[in-house]
Structures are given as C-alpha cells and as structure tokens.
C-alpha positions in Angstrom: 107.5 59.4 107.4 111.1 60.7 107.2 111.8 58.0 104.7 109.3 59.5 102.3 111.3 62.8 102.2 114.5 61.1 101.1 112.8 59.3 98.2 112.6 60.7 94.7 109.3 60.2 92.9 109.1 60.3 89.2 105.9 60.6 87.3 104.7 57.5 85.5 102.5 59.6 83.3 103.0 62.7 81.1 102.1 66.0 82.6 100.8 69.3 81.4 100.9 72.8 82.9 97.7 73.5 84.8 97.4 77.1 86.0 94.0 77.0 87.6 92.4 77.1 91.0 92.4 73.8 93.0 90.3 73.1 96.1 92.3 71.3 98.8 90.6 69.6 101.9 93.0 68.4 104.6 92.1 67.5 108.2 88.7 69.4 107.9 90.3 72.6 106.6 89.5 73.8 103.1 92.2 75.7 101.2 92.4 77.1 97.7 95.6 76.6 95.9 96.9 77.2 92.4 97.7 74.3 90.1 101.2 73.9 88.6 101.0 70.7 86.5 98.5 67.9 86.1 98.8 64.3 84.9 96.9 61.1 85.0 98.8 60.0 88.2 98.7 63.3 90.2 98.9 67.0 90.4 101.4 69.6 91.6 100.1 72.8 93.2 100.9 75.8 95.3 99.3 76.3 98.7 99.6 78.9 101.5 100.1 76.1 104.0 102.7 73.4 104.4 101.2 69.9 104.9 102.6 66.6 106.1 103.8 63.9 103.8 101.7 60.8 103.2 98.6 62.8 104.4 95.3 61.9 102.7 93.6 64.9 101.1 90.6 65.6 98.8 91.2 67.7 95.7 88.6 69.5 93.6 89.4 71.0 90.2 88.0 71.5 86.7 89.5 70.3 83.5 89.4 73.1 80.9 86.4 72.5 78.6 85.8 69.3 80.6 84.5 67.8 83.8 84.7 69.0 87.4 86.8 66.4 89.3 86.7 65.5 93.0 89.5 63.0 93.9 91.3 61.6 96.9 95.1 61.9 96.9 98.2 61.5 99.0 100.8 64.1 99.5 104.1 62.8 98.2 106.3 65.9 98.2 106.2 69.3 99.9 108.7 72.1 99.8 108.9 75.9 100.1 108.1 77.4 96.7 110.4 80.4 97.1 107.6 82.9 97.4 106.9 83.9 101.0 104.1 81.9 102.5 103.8 79.6 99.4 104.5 75.8 99.4 104.6 73.5 96.4 102.9 70.1 97.0 102.9 67.1 94.7 99.9 64.8 95.2 99.3 61.3 93.9 95.8 60.3 93.1 94.7 57.3 95.1 91.3 56.3 93.7 90.7 58.2 90.4 88.0 56.4 88.4 88.5 55.5 84.7 86.3 58.3 83.4 88.3 61.0 85.2 91.6 59.4 84.1 90.4 59.5 80.5 89.4 63.2 80.9 92.9 64.1 82.3 94.7 62.0 79.6 92.7 63.9 76.9 93.6 67.2 78.5 97.3 66.3 78.6 97.4 65.1 75.0 95.7 68.2 73.6 98.8 70.5 74.1 98.3 74.0 73.0 94.6 73.8 72.3 93.4 75.3 75.6 
C-alpha cells in the first residue's frame, strides 16, 4: 500500500469542476462530501475523514440536469486539504457502466452551460 502513495496518477480523461454533494460509503459508514472535479474515469472530493488508499468505496452523486449515479470506486490519492478536518480524495471508478460514462462525458463537454 505504501507503494501507491509514491505513485503519481494522471487522469486519462478530461475533468470538469463539480461543486456538489457526493455520498460516500466506506466500511459500512456513510459520509457526505463535496465534489471538486469529475471525469469519466473518476472523481475528486473533500471529506471530513481520511481514508486508506486502495480502499473500495461506493459513491452516489447527481449529474446536473442528468442522472443520479451510484458507482463503485477505489481511492487512489488522499491528502489533507488545508482546511482543518477536511481531506481531499481522488477516486477511480471501477465498474461504471456505459450509460453513466456517456452521461459524465456529456457533462464534462458542456462547459459553461450548467
């Protein structure tokens, strides 16, 4: 697991700012965080709890003017966000279906319309 911390992960897909609530289920505990950015490959968010790298989570969020999405993801990066008690996590979607990928791709490509 320490090896994951030393790696740098670059997004394969374009991202767009996503400042909305995100539900976060980890080890039976449900938290509400705030989205930072969203792309077809994953999401960055702020949470009040630091989580372990490579941990499997379930995320729930809504695309503006679109669908409500529930997706499995893996935590790829976590760090203190500077604000006391806030941590920034970057999660990689692990099994996002084609319909949800298309919905996110459309959201990212519609810059400035929402």
